[in-house]
C-alpha positions in Angstrom: 24.9 11.8 -0.1 27.1 10.4 2.8 26.0 7.4 5.0 25.8 9.9 7.9 23.3 12.2 6.1 21.4 9.1 5.1 20.8 7.9 8.7 17.7 10.0 9.1 16.4 9.8 5.5 12.8 8.5 5.3 11.9 6.9 2.1 9.4 4.9 0.3 10.3 3.2 -3.0 7.0 1.5 -3.9 4.1 3.9 -4.8 1.1 3.8 -6.9 -1.0 6.9 -8.5 -4.1 7.2 -10.5 -1.9 6.6 -13.5 -2.5 2.9 -12.7 -4.6 1.7 -9.6 -3.8 4.3 -7.0 -6.2 6.7 -5.5 -4.2 9.7 -5.4 -3.0 11.8 -8.5 0.7 12.1 -9.2 0.6 15.8 -7.5 -1.5 14.6 -4.5 0.8 11.8 -3.8 3.8 14.1 -4.0 2.1 16.7 -1.6 1.1 13.7 1.0 4.8 12.5 0.7 6.1 16.0 1.6 3.3 16.4 4.3 4.6 13.0 5.9 8.2 14.3 6.1 9.6 11.9 3.5 12.9 12.8 2.0 12.8 10.3 -1.1 10.1 8.5 -2.9 9.7 6.4 -6.0 6.5 6.4 -8.0 6.2 2.7 -9.5 2.9 2.6 -11.2 1.8 -0.7 -12.9 3.1 -0.7 -16.5 2.9 3.0 -17.1 5.3 5.8 -16.5 2.5 8.6 -17.2 2.8 9.9 -13.5 6.4 10.8 -13.5 6.1 14.0 -15.6 3.5 15.6 -13.4 5.1 14.3 -10.3 8.5 15.9 -11.4 6.6 19.2 -12.0 5.0 19.3 -8.4 8.1 18.0 -6.7 9.8 21.4 -7.7 7.6 23.1 -5.1 8.8 20.8 -2.4 12.7 21.1 -2.3 13.1 18.7 0.6 11.7 15.8 -1.3 13.5 13.7 -4.0 11.7 11.7 -6.7 13.0 8.7 -8.3 11.2 8.1 -11.6 10.0 4.3 -11.5 7.8 1.7 -12.8 6.4 -1.8 -11.8 6.3 -4.2 -14.8 4.0 -7.3 -14.7 5.6 -10.4 -16.0 4.6 -13.9 -16.3 6.0 -17.2 -15.1 4.5 -20.7 -14.9 1.6 -20.9 -12.4 2.1 -17.3 -11.4 3.6 -13.9 -11.9 6.4 -11.8 -11.1 6.7 -8.0 -10.8 10.0 -6.1 -11.6 10.4 -2.5 -10.5 12.7 -0.2 -12.3 14.4 2.8 -10.7 16.0 5.9 -12.2 14.8 5.0 -15.7 14.3 7.3 -18.7 10.6 7.7 -18.6 10.7 9.2 -22.2 12.4 6.2 -23.7 10.4 5.3 -26.6 10.9 1.5 -26.5 9.8 1.5 -22.9 6.8 3.7 -23.4 5.8 1.5 -26.4 6.2 -1.7 -24.5 4.2 -0.3 -21.4 1.5 1.0 -23.7 0.9 -2.8 -25.1 0.7 -4.1 -21.4 -1.7 -1.2 -20.5 -4.1 -2.2 -23.5 -4.1 -5.8 -22.3 -5.3 -4.7 -18.8 -8.5 -3.4 -20.4 -9.3 -6.5 -22.1 -8.5 -8.5 -19.0 -10.7 -6.3 -17.0 -13.8 -6.5 -19.3 -13.6 -10.3 -19.1 -13.2 -10.3 -15.4 -16.4 -8.1 -15.2 -18.0 -10.7 -17.4 -17.0 -13.6 -15.2 -18.3 -11.8 -12.0 -21.8 -11.4 -13.9 -21.7 -15.0 -14.4 -21.4 -15.4 -10.7 -24.3 -13.4 -9.9 -22.0 -10.3 -9.2 -23.1 -7.7 -11.7 -21.0 -4.5 -11.9 -21.3 -1.9 -14.4 -18.2 -1.8 -16.9 -18.8 2.0 -17.4 -18.4 2.5 -13.6 -15.4 0.4 -13.6 -13.9 2.8 -16.2 -15.0 5.9 -14.3 -13.1 4.5 -11.1 -10.0 4.0 -13.2 -10.1 7.5 -14.8 -7.4 8.0 -17.2 -5.1 5.4 -15.4 -4.4 1.9 -16.2 -7.3 -0.4 -15.3 -6.4 -2.8 -12.4 -8.2 -5.4 -10.3 -8.5 -2.6 -7.5 -10.8 -0.8 -9.7 -13.1 -3.9 -10.1 -12.6 -4.5 -6.3 -14.0 -0.9 -5.7 -16.9 -1.3 -8.0 -18.0 -4.7 -6.1 -17.7 -2.8 -2.9 -19.7 0.1 -4.1 -22.7 -2.0 -4.9 -22.4 -3.7 -1.6 -21.4 -7.1 -3.2 -18.5 -7.4 -0.8 -17.7 -5.9 2.5 -14.2 -4.7 1.7 -11.7 -4.4 -1.1 -9.8 -7.3 0.5 -12.8 -9.5 0.3 -13.1 -8.8 -3.3 -9.7 -10.0 -3.9 -9.8 -12.9 -1.6 -13.1 -14.4 -2.7 -13.2 -13.5 -6.3 -10.3 -11.8 -8.2 -7.2 -13.1 -6.6 -5.1 -15.2 -8.8 -6.9 -18.5 -7.8 -10.3 -16.7 -7.7 -13.3 -17.8 -9.9 -13.4 -14.5 -11.9 -9.7 -14.0 -12.5 -8.3 -13.5 -15.9 -4.8 -13.9 -17.3 -3.6 -11.0 -19.5 -0.6 -10.3 -22.1 2.7 -10.2 -20.0 6.4 -10.4 -20.7 8.8 -12.7 -18.9 10.6 -11.5 -16.0 14.0 -11.7 -18.2 12.3 -9.5 -20.9 11.3 -6.9 -18.4 14.8 -6.8 -16.7 16.4 -6.2 -20.1 13.7 -3.7 -21.2 14.6 -1.7 -17.9 18.3 -2.0 -18.5 17.8 -0.7 -22.1 15.8 2.4 -20.6 18.7 3.1 -18.2 16.8 1.8 -15.1 17.8 -0.2 -12.4 15.7 -3.4 -12.1 14.7 -4.8 -8.7 12.6 -7.8 -7.9 9.3 -6.7 -6.3 7.8 -8.4 -3.3 9.6 -11.7 -3.6 8.8 -13.0 -0.3 6.7 -15.9 -1.3 8.0 -16.5 -4.8 8.8 -20.3 -5.4 12.5 -21.2 -6.3 13.6 -17.6 -5.5 17.2 -18.2 -5.7 17.1 -19.8 -9.0 15.1 -16.9 -10.2 17.5 -14.3 -8.9 20.5 -16.0 -10.5 18.5 -15.9 -13.9 17.6 -12.4 -13.5 21.1 -11.1 -12.4 22.6 -12.3 -15.5 20.5 -10.0 -17.5 20.9 -7.0 -15.3 19.0 -7.3 -12.1 20.4 -5.3 -9.3 18.2 -5.6 -6.3 15.4 -7.3 -4.5 12.6 -5.7 -2.4 13.3 -7.0 0.9 11.4 -4.5 3.1 7.7 -4.5 2.2 4.2 -4.2 3.3 3.0 -7.1 5.5 6.6 -8.8 5.8 7.5 -9.8 9.3 11.1 -9.1 10.7 12.1 -12.6 10.1 11.1 -12.6 6.5 12.7 -9.2 5.8 16.1 -10.5 7.5 16.0 -13.6 5.3 15.5 -11.6 2.2 18.1 -9.1 3.2 20.5 -11.8 3.7 19.8 -13.3 0.3 20.3 -9.9 -1.3 23.9 -9.8 0.4 24.5 -13.4 -0.8 24.1 -12.4 -4.5 25.4 -8.8 -4.0 22.1 -7.4 -4.8 20.6 -4.0 -3.2 17.9 -4.8 -0.6 15.3 -2.1 -1.3 11.8 -1.4 0.4 8.4 0.2 0.2 4.8 0.3 1.3 3.2 -0.5 -1.9 0.9 2.4 -1.2 -2.3 2.7 -3.3 -4.1 5.3 -1.3 -7.0 3.1 0.0 -9.1 4.3 2.9 -8.9 2.7 6.1 -6.6 0.1 7.4 -6.4 -2.1 4.4 -2.9 -1.2 3.6 0.3 0.1 5.1 0.3 3.8 4.9 3.0 6.0 3.0 6.3 5.7 4.5 5.1 3.0 6.8 7.8 0.4 5.9 11.3 1.5 7.3 14.2 1.1 4.9 17.7 0.9 6.5 19.8 3.9 5.2 22.6 1.7 4.0 20.3 0.3 1.5 19.3 3.6 0.2 23.1 4.6 0.3 23.9 1.4 -1.8 21.0 2.1 -4.4 22.2 5.7 -5.0 25.7 4.5 -5.3 24.8 2.1 -8.1 22.8 4.9 -9.9 25.7 7.2 -9.7 28.1 4.4 -11.1 25.6 4.0 -13.9 25.6 7.9 -14.4 21.7 7.8 -13.8 22.0 10.5 -11.1 24.4 13.2 -10.1 26.5 13.3 -6.9 
């Protein structure tokens, strides 16, 4: 695709479905993206690729929309966590699926312990209801937040995070995670392109980029939900400094109201999409 054709391309490269902690099924998300006149999307559920196959089937009925198979892998660093996106990966790769299944299982144990800690704070939510909200998807904190909101224990999903289940919250629980380097290496072995997710406020970012680039990192997410123009410019410059692709996305989960940026709500410069596609083609991940 030429840069001229990309000028009008509307893309969103960071989306979640009910396979993890999103509110829309893969099919519903594809239909919503088509209705929003998007040209390209990436489904990047947390620690699972289970949405990719049904999304690919649905996208066959929307010839103007292109789907990039992706994932968002949770990783651990001292005093925090780092998420790594993978694009154009082989969603049937056995090693990838096996490792993601282990991470998904750890989410269940973590969620149970968080519900227990909330009860100790006088905020009792039913574990069965949390499972119902998650459905067949990978259980995440948004499901617990929704259960809190349903019972009237918080006034919004955001309040649930801010007061109780954020990383510094009194009900937060750690879970099994791999290191950022391990995630990048896993994605490379799965024939994917690893990109550092929402890096805006990560400490010692340049050092992390250097470490991850050594093992296969190709980009960083410079255009992201809530980032102001100055921060996006700084991240884009950092990407250029290290010859990385500057990608972007809304991190859309399908929550109701104004609690998140809507699908396609974060503009991505066409040259960034072009560069990502060029790298994918050079890696024989997509056709011309």
